[in-house]
C-alpha positions in Angstrom: 17.2 74.6 110.0 18.0 71.1 109.2 18.1 68.9 106.1 17.2 65.4 107.0 17.8 62.5 104.5 15.5 59.6 105.3 16.7 56.1 104.5 19.9 57.0 102.8 21.3 54.8 100.1 24.6 54.7 98.3 23.4 57.2 95.7 23.1 59.8 98.4 26.9 59.9 98.9 28.3 63.3 98.1 28.7 66.9 99.2 25.9 69.0 100.6 25.8 72.7 101.1 23.3 75.4 101.8 22.6 78.7 100.1 21.1 81.4 102.4 19.5 84.4 100.6 17.8 87.6 101.7 17.2 91.1 100.3 20.9 92.0 100.9 22.5 89.1 99.1 23.4 85.5 99.5 26.0 83.3 101.1 26.9 79.6 100.5 28.0 77.3 103.3 31.0 75.1 103.1 30.4 71.6 101.8 29.6 68.8 104.3 30.4 65.4 102.8 28.1 62.4 103.3 29.7 58.9 103.1 27.2 56.0 103.1 28.6 52.6 104.2 27.2 50.4 101.4 27.1 47.4 101.7 26.7 46.9 105.5 27.0 43.7 107.5 24.3 43.8 110.2 24.9 40.3 111.7 28.3 38.6 111.2 28.8 34.9 111.1 29.4 33.3 114.5 31.9 30.7 115.6 30.7 27.1 115.4 31.6 23.9 117.4 30.2 20.7 115.9 30.7 17.0 116.3 32.5 15.1 113.6 30.2 14.3 110.7 27.6 17.0 111.6 26.8 20.1 109.5 28.0 23.6 110.2 26.0 26.6 109.0 27.4 30.1 108.8 24.9 32.9 108.3 25.2 36.6 107.6 22.7 39.4 107.4 23.6 42.3 105.2 22.0 45.2 103.4 23.1 47.3 100.4 22.4 48.5 96.9 21.5 45.5 94.7 23.0 43.4 93.3 25.0 42.1 96.3 27.6 39.4 95.9 28.7 37.3 98.9 31.6 35.0 99.0 32.0 32.5 101.8 35.4 30.8 102.0 38.2 29.1 103.8 41.6 29.0 102.0 39.7 28.8 98.7 36.3 29.8 97.5 33.5 27.6 98.8 30.3 29.5 97.7 29.4 32.6 95.8 25.9 34.0 96.3 24.2 36.9 94.6 21.1 38.7 95.9 
């Protein structure tokens, strides 16, 4: 038998166990811990080479429990984004 959690989220983090029962009694399994990586970066920013005076754009794709806060920076904070 298998317990399958579909589309896990941060709230699913925790310990899971199973209780097996029959006419003669019951037994409880040991606890199996589930750790959900939340938030998760799916696509990381890539290196850029641009000519002087041109723009450079750094993109990231991430998922996680809302709200998400993203900070892009170089030596000091450049931009703070909330999703």
